[in-house]
C-alpha positions as CSV (number, residue, x, y, z in Angstrom):
1,M,18.3,4.5,-25.4
2,P,18.9,4.3,-21.7
3,L,16.3,5.6,-19.3
4,N,17.4,8.7,-17.4
5,F,15.7,8.1,-14.1
6,D,17.1,9.4,-10.8
7,A,16.0,9.3,-7.2
8,S,14.5,12.8,-7.3
9,Q,12.0,11.7,-9.9
10,A,11.1,8.7,-7.9
11,H,10.7,10.9,-4.8
12,M,8.4,13.3,-6.8
13,R,6.2,10.4,-8.0
14,A,5.9,9.0,-4.5
15,R,5.1,12.5,-3.2
16,R,2.3,12.8,-5.8
17,R,0.8,9.5,-4.7
18,D,1.1,10.7,-1.1
19,V,-1.1,13.7,-2.0
20,T,-3.7,11.9,-4.1
21,F,-5.6,10.1,-1.4
22,P,-5.8,13.0,1.0
23,L,-7.1,15.2,-1.8
24,F,-9.8,12.6,-2.5
25,V,-10.8,12.4,1.1
26,A,-10.8,16.3,1.3
27,A,-13.1,16.3,-1.7
28,V,-15.5,13.9,0.0
29,Y,-15.7,16.2,3.0
30,L,-16.2,19.3,0.8
31,I,-19.0,17.6,-1.1
32,S,-20.7,16.6,2.2
33,V,-20.8,20.3,3.1
34,I,-21.7,21.9,-0.2
35,T,-24.3,19.3,-1.4
36,P,-27.8,19.9,-0.1
37,E,-28.5,17.5,2.7
38,H,-31.7,16.0,1.1
39,A,-30.2,15.8,-2.4
40,L,-30.5,12.0,-2.4
41,D,-34.0,11.8,-0.9
42,G,-36.2,9.8,-3.1
43,A,-33.4,8.4,-5.2
44,R,-34.6,5.4,-7.2
45,Y,-31.2,3.7,-7.3
46,S,-28.5,2.6,-4.9
47,I,-24.8,2.6,-5.5
48,C,-24.5,-0.4,-3.1
49,V,-23.9,-3.5,-5.2
50,F,-24.5,-5.8,-2.3
51,H,-27.9,-4.2,-1.6
52,N,-28.9,-4.2,-5.3
53,V,-28.1,-7.9,-5.6
54,T,-29.5,-9.2,-2.3
55,G,-31.9,-6.6,-1.1
56,L,-30.2,-6.6,2.3
57,P,-28.2,-3.8,3.9
58,C,-24.4,-3.8,3.9
59,P,-22.5,-2.1,6.8
60,G,-22.0,1.0,4.7
61,C,-25.6,1.4,3.4
62,G,-26.8,4.9,4.2
63,M,-23.3,6.2,4.7
64,T,-23.4,8.7,1.8
65,R,-26.7,10.2,3.1
66,A,-25.3,10.2,6.6
67,F,-22.1,12.1,5.5
68,L,-24.4,14.7,3.9
69,A,-26.3,15.0,7.1
70,I,-23.2,15.4,9.2
71,G,-21.9,17.9,6.8
72,H,-24.9,20.0,7.5
73,G,-24.8,19.4,11.3
74,N,-27.6,16.9,11.5
75,V,-26.0,14.3,13.6
76,I,-29.2,12.6,14.8
77,S,-30.3,12.0,11.2
78,A,-26.8,10.7,10.4
79,W,-26.9,8.3,13.4
80,K,-30.3,6.9,12.2
81,L,-29.0,6.4,8.6
82,N,-25.9,4.6,9.7
83,A,-24.5,4.5,13.2
84,L,-20.9,4.0,11.9
85,S,-21.0,7.3,10.0
86,L,-20.0,9.4,13.0
87,P,-16.8,7.6,13.9
88,F,-15.9,7.3,10.2
89,Y,-16.5,11.0,9.6
90,L,-14.6,12.1,12.7
91,G,-11.8,9.6,12.2
92,G,-11.4,10.6,8.6
93,L,-11.2,14.3,9.6
94,L,-8.5,13.4,12.2
95,W,-6.6,11.4,9.7
96,L,-6.9,14.2,7.1
97,G,-5.6,16.8,9.5
98,N,-2.7,14.6,10.4
99,E,-1.9,14.1,6.7
100,V,-2.0,17.9,6.1
101,V,0.4,18.4,9.0
102,A,2.7,15.8,7.5
103,L,2.5,17.2,4.0
104,A,3.3,20.6,5.4
105,G,6.6,19.2,6.7
106,R,5.5,19.4,10.4
107,R,5.8,16.6,12.9
108,A,2.7,14.5,12.5
109,V,1.4,11.6,14.6
110,H,3.0,8.4,13.6
111,L,1.4,5.1,14.8
112,S,3.4,2.0,15.2
113,Q,2.5,-1.0,13.0
114,K,1.3,-2.8,16.1
115,T,-1.1,0.0,16.9
116,V,-2.4,0.1,13.4
117,N,-2.9,-3.6,13.4
118,R,-4.9,-3.5,16.6
119,A,-7.0,-0.6,15.4
120,S,-7.7,-2.4,12.1
121,L,-8.8,-5.5,13.9
122,T,-11.0,-3.6,16.3
123,A,-12.6,-1.7,13.4
124,L,-13.2,-5.0,11.6
125,V,-14.9,-6.6,14.6
126,V,-17.1,-3.5,15.1
127,I,-18.1,-3.3,11.5
128,S,-18.8,-7.0,11.4
129,A,-21.0,-6.8,14.6
130,Y,-22.8,-3.8,13.1
131,W,-23.4,-5.7,9.9
132,V,-24.8,-8.7,11.8
133,Y,-27.1,-6.4,13.7
134,R,-28.3,-4.7,10.5
135,L,-28.9,-8.1,8.8
136,A,-30.8,-9.4,11.8
137,T,-33.0,-6.3,12.0
138,A,-33.5,-6.3,8.2
139,W,-34.4,-10.0,8.2
140,T,-37.0,-9.6,10.9
141,A,-38.5,-6.6,9.0
142,L,-39.1,-8.8,5.9
């Protein structure tokens, strides 16, 4: 029995994949607004595997609580929990807005591969530097 598969089916599957990640990101932002800011205070466990194994902070430690703080307008608390939370939250909102514009069939911002590569390298350097800082301050606190 031959498979009856045409280009329109492939296009619909690709379109669904295009929508899945933006929906996930939108859910993260929605959760950050509707969940009480201090819902995770006093939690006895951490979802961070690196921290659970080593006892040291990773670059993302505190990001969940920081996103909740930002979602409730508490930017200072978010900064104290994880300084990278603000650029990640704002950058994610900008990306999500651009995806919504693109999915609506409007002209969205398209970055060249060279620009994406440079931005990715810059982000990697910043995240690595922040991690070294967190490790150095955690190490001295022990």
